[in-house]
KEGUKOL-259373 format. One record per residue (C-alpha): residue number from 1; residue in three letters; x, y, z. Coordinates in steps of 0.05 Angstrom, whole numbers, m for minus. Layout:
! KEGUKOL-259373
r pos = NUM&code = ALA&x = X&y = Y&z = Z .
...
! end
This chain:
! KEGUKOL-259373
r pos = 1&code = UNK&x = 198&y = 2048&z = 547 .
r pos = 2&code = UNK&x = 273&y = 2064&z = 557 .
r pos = 3&code = UNK&x = 319&y = 2085&z = 501 .
r pos = 4&code = UNK&x = 353&y = 2017&z = 503 .
r pos = 5&code = UNK&x = 286&y = 1981&z = 501 .
r pos = 6&code = UNK&x = 265&y = 2023&z = 441 .
r pos = 7&code = UNK&x = 333&y = 2011&z = 407 .
r pos = 8&code = UNK&x = 333&y = 1935&z = 417 .
r pos = 9&code = UNK&x = 262&y = 1932&z = 394 .
r pos = 10&code = UNK&x = 282&y = 1968&z = 330 .
r pos = 11&code = UNK&x = 338&y = 1918&z = 319 .
r pos = 12&code = UNK&x = 291&y = 1860&z = 327 .
r pos = 13&code = UNK&x = 242&y = 1889&z = 277 .
r pos = 14&code = UNK&x = 291&y = 1914&z = 224 .
r pos = 15&code = UNK&x = 350&y = 1866&z = 226 .
r pos = 16&code = UNK&x = 329&y = 1801&z = 259 .
r pos = 17&code = UNK&x = 297&y = 1768&z = 198 .
r pos = 18&code = UNK&x = 356&y = 1782&z = 152 .
r pos = 19&code = UNK&x = 412&y = 1757&z = 198 .
r pos = 20&code = UNK&x = 428&y = 1685&z = 182 .
r pos = 21&code = UNK&x = 483&y = 1634&z = 191 .
r pos = 22&code = UNK&x = 510&y = 1599&z = 130 .
r pos = 23&code = UNK&x = 546&y = 1533&z = 118 .
r pos = 24&code = UNK&x = 593&y = 1533&z = 59 .
r pos = 25&code = UNK&x = 612&y = 1464&z = 33 .
r pos = 26&code = UNK&x = 676&y = 1466&z = m8 .
r pos = 27&code = UNK&x = 700&y = 1411&z = m54 .
r pos = 28&code = UNK&x = 761&y = 1407&z = m98 .
r pos = 29&code = UNK&x = 731&y = 1427&z = m164 .
r pos = 30&code = UNK&x = 723&y = 1402&z = m235 .
r pos = 31&code = UNK&x = 733&y = 1425&z = m306 .
r pos = 32&code = UNK&x = 671&y = 1451&z = m342 .
r pos = 33&code = UNK&x = 677&y = 1399&z = m397 .
r pos = 34&code = UNK&x = 719&y = 1338&z = m414 .
r pos = 35&code = UNK&x = 760&y = 1376&z = m466 .
r pos = 36&code = UNK&x = 833&y = 1396&z = m470 .
r pos = 37&code = UNK&x = 815&y = 1470&z = m469 .
r pos = 38&code = UNK&x = 773&y = 1463&z = m406 .
r pos = 39&code = UNK&x = 826&y = 1420&z = m373 .
r pos = 40&code = UNK&x = 881&y = 1469&z = m389 .
r pos = 41&code = UNK&x = 843&y = 1524&z = m353 .
r pos = 42&code = UNK&x = 826&y = 1480&z = m294 .
r pos = 43&code = UNK&x = 896&y = 1450&z = m286 .
r pos = 44&code = UNK&x = 928&y = 1519&z = m291 .
r pos = 45&code = UNK&x = 889&y = 1541&z = m230 .
r pos = 46&code = UNK&x = 896&y = 1476&z = m192 .
r pos = 47&code = UNK&x = 970&y = 1463&z = m205 .
r pos = 48&code = UNK&x = 986&y = 1537&z = m199 .
r pos = 49&code = UNK&x = 965&y = 1536&z = m126 .
r pos = 50&code = UNK&x = 1028&y = 1541&z = m83 .
r pos = 51&code = UNK&x = 994&y = 1498&z = m30 .
r pos = 52&code = UNK&x = 989&y = 1440&z = m80 .
r pos = 53&code = UNK&x = 1059&y = 1445&z = m109 .
r pos = 54&code = UNK&x = 1110&y = 1471&z = m59 .
r pos = 55&code = UNK&x = 1167&y = 1492&z = m104 .
r pos = 56&code = UNK&x = 1202&y = 1557&z = m123 .
r pos = 57&code = UNK&x = 1149&y = 1596&z = m160 .
r pos = 58&code = UNK&x = 1192&y = 1617&z = m219 .
r pos = 59&code = UNK&x = 1216&y = 1546&z = m231 .
r pos = 60&code = UNK&x = 1148&y = 1514&z = m224 .
r pos = 61&code = UNK&x = 1117&y = 1567&z = m270 .
r pos = 62&code = UNK&x = 1166&y = 1547&z = m325 .
r pos = 63&code = UNK&x = 1152&y = 1473&z = m315 .
r pos = 64&code = UNK&x = 1076&y = 1482&z = m311 .
r pos = 65&code = UNK&x = 1068&y = 1528&z = m371 .
r pos = 66&code = UNK&x = 1126&y = 1502&z = m411 .
r pos = 67&code = UNK&x = 1114&y = 1427&z = m404 .
r pos = 68&code = UNK&x = 1054&y = 1403&z = m363 .
r pos = 69&code = UNK&x = 999&y = 1447&z = m393 .
r pos = 70&code = UNK&x = 1023&y = 1428&z = m463 .
r pos = 71&code = UNK&x = 1017&y = 1353&z = m450 .
r pos = 72&code = UNK&x = 971&y = 1336&z = m392 .
r pos = 73&code = UNK&x = 905&y = 1371&z = m412 .
r pos = 74&code = UNK&x = 892&y = 1323&z = m471 .
r pos = 75&code = UNK&x = 908&y = 1262&z = m428 .
r pos = 76&code = UNK&x = 865&y = 1286&z = m371 .
r pos = 77&code = UNK&x = 808&y = 1303&z = m419 .
r pos = 78&code = UNK&x = 808&y = 1230&z = m443 .
r pos = 79&code = UNK&x = 803&y = 1206&z = m371 .
r pos = 80&code = UNK&x = 746&y = 1254&z = m355 .
r pos = 81&code = UNK&x = 709&y = 1233&z = m417 .
r pos = 82&code = UNK&x = 706&y = 1162&z = m390 .
r pos = 83&code = UNK&x = 666&y = 1184&z = m329 .
r pos = 84&code = UNK&x = 628&y = 1245&z = m355 .
r pos = 85&code = UNK&x = 552&y = 1241&z = m350 .
r pos = 86&code = UNK&x = 494&y = 1274&z = m386 .
r pos = 87&code = UNK&x = 488&y = 1320&z = m326 .
r pos = 88&code = UNK&x = 561&y = 1338&z = m326 .
r pos = 89&code = UNK&x = 619&y = 1323&z = m279 .
r pos = 90&code = UNK&x = 604&y = 1270&z = m227 .
r pos = 91&code = UNK&x = 639&y = 1311&z = m173 .
r pos = 92&code = UNK&x = 598&y = 1373&z = m189 .
r pos = 93&code = UNK&x = 532&y = 1335&z = m194 .
r pos = 94&code = UNK&x = 546&y = 1295&z = m131 .
r pos = 95&code = UNK&x = 568&y = 1356&z = m91 .
r pos = 96&code = UNK&x = 506&y = 1394&z = m110 .
r pos = 97&code = UNK&x = 462&y = 1336&z = m89 .
r pos = 98&code = UNK&x = 499&y = 1332&z = m23 .
r pos = 99&code = UNK&x = 490&y = 1407&z = m10 .
r pos = 100&code = UNK&x = 415&y = 1402&z = m26 .
r pos = 101&code = UNK&x = 408&y = 1341&z = 19 .
r pos = 102&code = UNK&x = 443&y = 1377&z = 76 .
r pos = 103&code = UNK&x = 397&y = 1437&z = 69 .
r pos = 104&code = UNK&x = 336&y = 1391&z = 70 .
r pos = 105&code = UNK&x = 361&y = 1354&z = 131 .
r pos = 106&code = UNK&x = 374&y = 1419&z = 170 .
r pos = 107&code = UNK&x = 303&y = 1441&z = 153 .
r pos = 108&code = UNK&x = 277&y = 1374&z = 177 .
r pos = 109&code = UNK&x = 314&y = 1387&z = 242 .
r pos = 110&code = UNK&x = 280&y = 1455&z = 245 .
r pos = 111&code = UNK&x = 343&y = 1493&z = 228 .
r pos = 112&code = UNK&x = 314&y = 1525&z = 166 .
r pos = 113&code = UNK&x = 348&y = 1592&z = 182 .
r pos = 114&code = UNK&x = 414&y = 1560&z = 164 .
r pos = 115&code = UNK&x = 433&y = 1571&z = 91 .
r pos = 116&code = UNK&x = 475&y = 1518&z = 56 .
r pos = 117&code = UNK&x = 517&y = 1535&z = m5 .
r pos = 118&code = UNK&x = 569&y = 1499&z = m47 .
r pos = 119&code = UNK&x = 636&y = 1524&z = m73 .
r pos = 120&code = UNK&x = 693&y = 1493&z = m112 .
r pos = 121&code = UNK&x = 765&y = 1509&z = m93 .
r pos = 122&code = UNK&x = 783&y = 1508&z = m166 .
r pos = 123&code = UNK&x = 732&y = 1525&z = m220 .
r pos = 124&code = UNK&x = 661&y = 1549&z = m209 .
r pos = 125&code = UNK&x = 627&y = 1568&z = m166 .
r pos = 126&code = UNK&x = 689&y = 1596&z = m132 .
r pos = 127&code = UNK&x = 696&y = 1606&z = m58 .
r pos = 128&code = UNK&x = 692&y = 1682&z = m67 .
r pos = 129&code = UNK&x = 629&y = 1677&z = m110 .
r pos = 130&code = UNK&x = 595&y = 1632&z = m59 .
r pos = 131&code = UNK&x = 612&y = 1676&z = 0 .
r pos = 132&code = UNK&x = 587&y = 1738&z = m37 .
r pos = 133&code = UNK&x = 522&y = 1703&z = m54 .
r pos = 134&code = UNK&x = 512&y = 1683&z = 19 .
r pos = 135&code = UNK&x = 523&y = 1754&z = 41 .
r pos = 136&code = UNK&x = 470&y = 1778&z = m8 .
r pos = 137&code = UNK&x = 423&y = 1727&z = 25 .
r pos = 138&code = UNK&x = 436&y = 1761&z = 92 .
r pos = 139&code = UNK&x = 487&y = 1712&z = 121 .
r pos = 140&code = UNK&x = 528&y = 1745&z = 175 .
r pos = 141&code = UNK&x = 558&y = 1683&z = 207 .
r pos = 142&code = UNK&x = 593&y = 1631&z = 165 .
r pos = 143&code = UNK&x = 616&y = 1560&z = 178 .
r pos = 144&code = UNK&x = 663&y = 1534&z = 124 .
r pos = 145&code = UNK&x = 662&y = 1458&z = 118 .
r pos = 146&code = UNK&x = 714&y = 1432&z = 68 .
r pos = 147&code = UNK&x = 693&y = 1363&z = 43 .
r pos = 148&code = UNK&x = 761&y = 1334&z = 61 .
r pos = 149&code = UNK&x = 755&y = 1288&z = 121 .
r pos = 150&code = UNK&x = 830&y = 1288&z = 132 .
r pos = 151&code = UNK&x = 867&y = 1355&z = 137 .
r pos = 152&code = UNK&x = 924&y = 1371&z = 90 .
r pos = 153&code = UNK&x = 954&y = 1438&z = 72 .
r pos = 154&code = UNK&x = 944&y = 1417&z = 0 .
r pos = 155&code = UNK&x = 869&y = 1413&z = 8 .
r pos = 156&code = UNK&x = 837&y = 1443&z = 71 .
r pos = 157&code = UNK&x = 895&y = 1491&z = 78 .
r pos = 158&code = UNK&x = 883&y = 1516&z = 8 .
r pos = 159&code = UNK&x = 809&y = 1527&z = 23 .
r pos = 160&code = UNK&x = 828&y = 1569&z = 83 .
r pos = 161&code = UNK&x = 873&y = 1610&z = 37 .
r pos = 162&code = UNK&x = 815&y = 1621&z = m11 .
r pos = 163&code = UNK&x = 768&y = 1642&z = 45 .
r pos = 164&code = UNK&x = 820&y = 1691&z = 72 .
r pos = 165&code = UNK&x = 831&y = 1720&z = 2 .
r pos = 166&code = UNK&x = 756&y = 1730&z = m7 .
r pos = 167&code = UNK&x = 749&y = 1763&z = 61 .
r pos = 168&code = UNK&x = 802&y = 1814&z = 42 .
r pos = 169&code = UNK&x = 756&y = 1842&z = m12 .
r pos = 170&code = UNK&x = 695&y = 1848&z = 33 .
r pos = 171&code = UNK&x = 677&y = 1913&z = 68 .
r pos = 172&code = UNK&x = 640&y = 1875&z = 122 .
r pos = 173&code = UNK&x = 659&y = 1802&z = 124 .
r pos = 174&code = UNK&x = 616&y = 1754&z = 165 .
r pos = 175&code = UNK&x = 638&y = 1720&z = 230 .
r pos = 176&code = UNK&x = 677&y = 1658&z = 212 .
r pos = 177&code = UNK&x = 688&y = 1587&z = 235 .
r pos = 178&code = UNK&x = 723&y = 1531&z = 196 .
r pos = 179&code = UNK&x = 720&y = 1456&z = 205 .
r pos = 180&code = UNK&x = 792&y = 1433&z = 198 .
r pos = 181&code = UNK&x = 777&y = 1359&z = 192 .
r pos = 182&code = UNK&x = 729&y = 1304&z = 213 .
r pos = 183&code = UNK&x = 773&y = 1243&z = 202 .
r pos = 184&code = UNK&x = 755&y = 1212&z = 269 .
r pos = 185&code = UNK&x = 683&y = 1236&z = 276 .
r pos = 186&code = UNK&x = 645&y = 1176&z = 300 .
r pos = 187&code = UNK&x = 583&y = 1190&z = 258 .
r pos = 188&code = UNK&x = 628&y = 1196&z = 196 .
r pos = 189&code = UNK&x = 663&y = 1130&z = 213 .
r pos = 190&code = UNK&x = 595&y = 1097&z = 222 .
r pos = 191&code = UNK&x = 571&y = 1123&z = 155 .
r pos = 192&code = UNK&x = 633&y = 1094&z = 121 .
r pos = 193&code = UNK&x = 624&y = 1028&z = 156 .
r pos = 194&code = UNK&x = 551&y = 1022&z = 136 .
r pos = 195&code = UNK&x = 568&y = 1039&z = 63 .
r pos = 196&code = UNK&x = 619&y = 982&z = 62 .
r pos = 197&code = UNK&x = 573&y = 933&z = 98 .
r pos = 198&code = UNK&x = 516&y = 949&z = 49 .
r pos = 199&code = UNK&x = 562&y = 935&z = m10 .
r pos = 200&code = UNK&x = 581&y = 868&z = 22 .
r pos = 201&code = UNK&x = 508&y = 851&z = 34 .
r pos = 202&code = UNK&x = 488&y = 867&z = m37 .
r pos = 203&code = UNK&x = 546&y = 838&z = m77 .
r pos = 204&code = UNK&x = 586&y = 794&z = m30 .
r pos = 205&code = UNK&x = 652&y = 807&z = 4 .
r pos = 206&code = UNK&x = 721&y = 807&z = m25 .
r pos = 207&code = UNK&x = 780&y = 771&z = 6 .
r pos = 208&code = UNK&x = 810&y = 837&z = 29 .
r pos = 209&code = UNK&x = 789&y = 909&z = 36 .
r pos = 210&code = UNK&x = 837&y = 963&z = 12 .
r pos = 211&code = UNK&x = 828&y = 1036&z = 34 .
r pos = 212&code = UNK&x = 860&y = 1080&z = m18 .
r pos = 213&code = UNK&x = 873&y = 1153&z = 3 .
r pos = 214&code = UNK&x = 898&y = 1208&z = m42 .
r pos = 215&code = UNK&x = 973&y = 1215&z = m34 .
r pos = 216&code = UNK&x = 1018&y = 1275&z = m20 .
r pos = 217&code = UNK&x = 1094&y = 1281&z = m23 .
r pos = 218&code = UNK&x = 1129&y = 1252&z = 38 .
r pos = 219&code = UNK&x = 1166&y = 1317&z = 49 .
r pos = 220&code = UNK&x = 1100&y = 1352&z = 63 .
r pos = 221&code = UNK&x = 1088&y = 1304&z = 121 .
r pos = 222&code = UNK&x = 1159&y = 1313&z = 145 .
r pos = 223&code = UNK&x = 1146&y = 1388&z = 145 .
r pos = 224&code = UNK&x = 1088&y = 1378&z = 194 .
r pos = 225&code = UNK&x = 1027&y = 1361&z = 152 .
r pos = 226&code = UNK&x = 981&y = 1316&z = 194 .
r pos = 227&code = UNK&x = 948&y = 1283&z = 134 .
r pos = 228&code = UNK&x = 983&y = 1216&z = 138 .
r pos = 229&code = UNK&x = 969&y = 1208&z = 212 .
r pos = 230&code = UNK&x = 895&y = 1225&z = 202 .
r pos = 231&code = UNK&x = 888&y = 1175&z = 144 .
r pos = 232&code = UNK&x = 917&y = 1121&z = 188 .
r pos = 233&code = UNK&x = 871&y = 1141&z = 245 .
r pos = 234&code = UNK&x = 810&y = 1135&z = 199 .
r pos = 235&code = UNK&x = 834&y = 1066&z = 179 .
r pos = 236&code = UNK&x = 844&y = 1043&z = 251 .
r pos = 237&code = UNK&x = 774&y = 1066&z = 270 .
r pos = 238&code = UNK&x = 744&y = 1030&z = 210 .
r pos = 239&code = UNK&x = 782&y = 966&z = 226 .
r pos = 240&code = UNK&x = 754&y = 968&z = 297 .
r pos = 241&code = UNK&x = 683&y = 983&z = 274 .
r pos = 242&code = UNK&x = 683&y = 929&z = 220 .
r pos = 243&code = UNK&x = 719&y = 878&z = 263 .
r pos = 244&code = UNK&x = 778&y = 870&z = 216 .
r pos = 245&code = UNK&x = 853&y = 864&z = 229 .
r pos = 246&code = UNK&x = 912&y = 893&z = 190 .
r pos = 247&code = UNK&x = 916&y = 833&z = 144 .
r pos = 248&code = UNK&x = 842&y = 842&z = 124 .
r pos = 249&code = UNK&x = 839&y = 918&z = 118 .
r pos = 250&code = UNK&x = 898&y = 950&z = 83 .
r pos = 251&code = UNK&x = 917&y = 1022&z = 69 .
r pos = 252&code = UNK&x = 949&y = 1052&z = 6 .
r pos = 253&code = UNK&x = 958&y = 1120&z = m27 .
r pos = 254&code = UNK&x = 941&y = 1138&z = m99 .
r pos = 255&code = UNK&x = 949&y = 1193&z = m151 .
r pos = 256&code = UNK&x = 1023&y = 1207&z = m144 .
r pos = 257&code = UNK&x = 1058&y = 1249&z = m196 .
r pos = 258&code = UNK&x = 1131&y = 1266&z = m209 .
r pos = 259&code = UNK&x = 1193&y = 1230&z = m186 .
r pos = 260&code = UNK&x = 1198&y = 1249&z = m113 .
r pos = 261&code = UNK&x = 1173&y = 1199&z = m59 .
r pos = 262&code = UNK&x = 1100&y = 1204&z = m40 .
r pos = 263&code = UNK&x = 1063&y = 1170&z = 16 .
r pos = 264&code = UNK&x = 1069&y = 1094&z = 10 .
r pos = 265&code = UNK&x = 1050&y = 1040&z = m4 .
r pos = 266&code = UNK&x = 1026&y = 1062&z = m72 .
r pos = 267&code = UNK&x = 957&y = 1038&z = m92 .
r pos = 268&code = UNK&x = 975&y = 1015&z = m162 .
r pos = 269&code = UNK&x = 1034&y = 974&z = m136 .
r pos = 270&code = UNK&x = 991&y = 946&z = m79 .
r pos = 271&code = UNK&x = 935&y = 919&z = m123 .
r pos = 272&code = UNK&x = 987&y = 886&z = m169 .
r pos = 273&code = UNK&x = 1022&y = 855&z = m109 .
r pos = 274&code = UNK&x = 957&y = 829&z = m79 .
r pos = 275&code = UNK&x = 938&y = 797&z = m145 .
r pos = 276&code = UNK&x = 1006&y = 765&z = m153 .
r pos = 277&code = UNK&x = 1000&y = 737&z = m82 .
r pos = 278&code = UNK&x = 937&y = 701&z = m101 .
r pos = 279&code = UNK&x = 881&y = 749&z = m81 .
r pos = 280&code = UNK&x = 825&y = 740&z = m131 .
r pos = 281&code = UNK&x = 771&y = 787&z = m104 .
r pos = 282&code = UNK&x = 790&y = 855&z = m77 .
r pos = 283&code = UNK&x = 745&y = 910&z = m50 .
r pos = 284&code = UNK&x = 770&y = 982&z = m52 .
r pos = 285&code = UNK&x = 741&y = 1042&z = m15 .
r pos = 286&code = UNK&x = 766&y = 1113&z = m15 .
r pos = 287&code = UNK&x = 749&y = 1146&z = 52 .
r pos = 288&code = UNK&x = 785&y = 1211&z = 34 .
r pos = 289&code = UNK&x = 734&y = 1229&z = m19 .
r pos = 290&code = UNK&x = 666&y = 1253&z = 3 .
r pos = 291&code = UNK&x = 639&y = 1250&z = m68 .
r pos = 292&code = UNK&x = 658&y = 1206&z = m126 .
r pos = 293&code = UNK&x = 704&y = 1238&z = m177 .
r pos = 294&code = UNK&x = 759&y = 1224&z = m228 .
r pos = 295&code = UNK&x = 805&y = 1193&z = m175 .
r pos = 296&code = UNK&x = 753&y = 1143&z = m153 .
r pos = 297&code = UNK&x = 712&y = 1128&z = m216 .
r pos = 298&code = UNK&x = 769&y = 1127&z = m267 .
r pos = 299&code = UNK&x = 833&y = 1117&z = m228 .
r pos = 300&code = UNK&x = 807&y = 1063&z = m180 .
r pos = 301&code = UNK&x = 747&y = 1031&z = m213 .
r pos = 302&code = UNK&x = 778&y = 1030&z = m283 .
r pos = 303&code = UNK&x = 854&y = 1037&z = m282 .
r pos = 304&code = UNK&x = 869&y = 998&z = m219 .
r pos = 305&code = UNK&x = 817&y = 946&z = m236 .
r pos = 306&code = UNK&x = 856&y = 933&z = m300 .
r pos = 307&code = UNK&x = 922&y = 931&z = m262 .
r pos = 308&code = UNK&x = 892&y = 879&z = m214 .
r pos = 309&code = UNK&x = 865&y = 834&z = m269 .
r pos = 310&code = UNK&x = 929&y = 839&z = m311 .
r pos = 311&code = UNK&x = 969&y = 816&z = m250 .
r pos = 312&code = UNK&x = 925&y = 754&z = m240 .
r pos = 313&code = UNK&x = 865&y = 778&z = m200 .
r pos = 314&code = UNK&x = 794&y = 767&z = m220 .
r pos = 315&code = UNK&x = 752&y = 824&z = m193 .
r pos = 316&code = UNK&x = 769&y = 891&z = m163 .
r pos = 317&code = UNK&x = 705&y = 923&z = m139 .
r pos = 318&code = UNK&x = 703&y = 996&z = m121 .
r pos = 319&code = UNK&x = 656&y = 1013&z = m63 .
r pos = 320&code = UNK&x = 625&y = 1082&z = m79 .
r pos = 321&code = UNK&x = 638&y = 1143&z = m38 .
r pos = 322&code = UNK&x = 585&y = 1167&z = 11 .
r pos = 323&code = UNK&x = 560&y = 1219&z = m39 .
r pos = 324&code = UNK&x = 490&y = 1245&z = m20 .
r pos = 325&code = UNK&x = 472&y = 1183&z = 21 .
r pos = 326&code = UNK&x = 429&y = 1193&z = 82 .
r pos = 327&code = UNK&x = 487&y = 1169&z = 125 .
r pos = 328&code = UNK&x = 533&y = 1224&z = 100 .
r pos = 329&code = UNK&x = 480&y = 1278&z = 103 .
r pos = 330&code = UNK&x = 462&y = 1260&z = 175 .
r pos = 331&code = UNK&x = 536&y = 1258&z = 195 .
r pos = 332&code = UNK&x = 551&y = 1325&z = 164 .
r pos = 333&code = UNK&x = 488&y = 1357&z = 193 .
r pos = 334&code = UNK&x = 508&y = 1335&z = 263 .
r pos = 335&code = UNK&x = 580&y = 1358&z = 252 .
r pos = 336&code = UNK&x = 558&y = 1426&z = 227 .
r pos = 337&code = UNK&x = 509&y = 1436&z = 284 .
r pos = 338&code = UNK&x = 563&y = 1421&z = 335 .
r pos = 339&code = UNK&x = 609&y = 1472&z = 305 .
r pos = 340&code = UNK&x = 552&y = 1523&z = 303 .
r pos = 341&code = UNK&x = 540&y = 1518&z = 378 .
r pos = 342&code = UNK&x = 537&y = 1586&z = 411 .
r pos = 343&code = UNK&x = 513&y = 1624&z = 351 .
r pos = 344&code = UNK&x = 444&y = 1654&z = 361 .
r pos = 345&code = UNK&x = 417&y = 1627&z = 295 .
r pos = 346&code = UNK&x = 421&y = 1557&z = 324 .
r pos = 347&code = UNK&x = 372&y = 1577&z = 378 .
r pos = 348&code = UNK&x = 334&y = 1639&z = 355 .
r pos = 349&code = UNK&x = 285&y = 1636&z = 414 .
r pos = 350&code = UNK&x = 343&y = 1641&z = 462 .
r pos = 351&code = UNK&x = 371&y = 1701&z = 424 .
r pos = 352&code = UNK&x = 304&y = 1737&z = 428 .
r pos = 353&code = UNK&x = 299&y = 1722&z = 503 .
r pos = 354&code = UNK&x = 370&y = 1748&z = 515 .
r pos = 355&code = UNK&x = 354&y = 1814&z = 480 .
r pos = 356&code = UNK&x = 288&y = 1819&z = 517 .
r pos = 357&code = UNK&x = 322&y = 1808&z = 584 .
r pos = 358&code = UNK&x = 373&y = 1861&z = 567 .
r pos = 359&code = UNK&x = 317&y = 1909&z = 551 .
r pos = 360&code = UNK&x = 279&y = 1893&z = 614 .
r pos = 361&code = UNK&x = 342&y = 1900&z = 655 .
r pos = 362&code = UNK&x = 352&y = 1969&z = 626 .
r pos = 363&code = UNK&x = 281&y = 1988&z = 641 .
r pos = 364&code = UNK&x = 290&y = 1966&z = 714 .
r pos = 365&code = UNK&x = 355&y = 2006&z = 719 .
r pos = 366&code = UNK&x = 320&y = 2067&z = 691 .
! end
């Protein structure tokens, strides 16, 4: 046996079982409780992120700590209390179920060597905590999959920042790949379409379907953020898949704050206008949210429902997010496996064969 053959054999015996690839799902985050204290801590981290609020740091710090964190936590706590469950935050519970479902699906596809973990961009478990835990499990190659179908610097860009910051503190960071977006992934579009069609089959179909995406300031788009274009692309693909036109499937943007212009049309104004125009039954889906959360369960299903009825409508029905449905799990599994192509963990037999051929080649050369 040559030296190289002996050396590669040692690698296979001592290191092969511990080397893994990991998939890190990252969602926005949630407070630990529907209380003003917990919201103050959560909002300080979230709104303190320069990716979320692009403003001079000193000025924004004064506004955030001098005004917003004195007023908004109690208001937000009331909103969270309306959707909180016995198991906790819907976003946290739903994200954990999605991560567990993805792990099970990968094992079903005989990819059990892939380790799935969950992190929250704000709150716990943090991105840094999740990456450190994966490293302790032997993960040496990492695919980061932010649960934001459409890319924005305010969301996916911030996740990339958090990953970079965590890597700075690691002596030996893993190899890294990041999924920037999946807004036009055909399996994802199919999953969204089936979710909508199932809702129609179970409860009937509204007169119009409104897709409400989270908004961002217009100046972010003018600065080069692709978010608006990707939201519109998702809507076009869904129209085509569902066989609807622009009068039947509409697009709006929710959750604006402050006085500057955000992406339009605004969701709250749109639902009022539709009711005033005579629409009685309106379906609303939120394709920008992988898991149901405050923005879908409270802002859409409760607040905007009330806006619609007060303006003359009868029923605004929110169509739930994909959550841990089989359709979303299958779509994310296929997406992740495509992005993992080329890494040995995806095909361990090929990796062993490559090392063996290298060893045999060295023996022949010797």
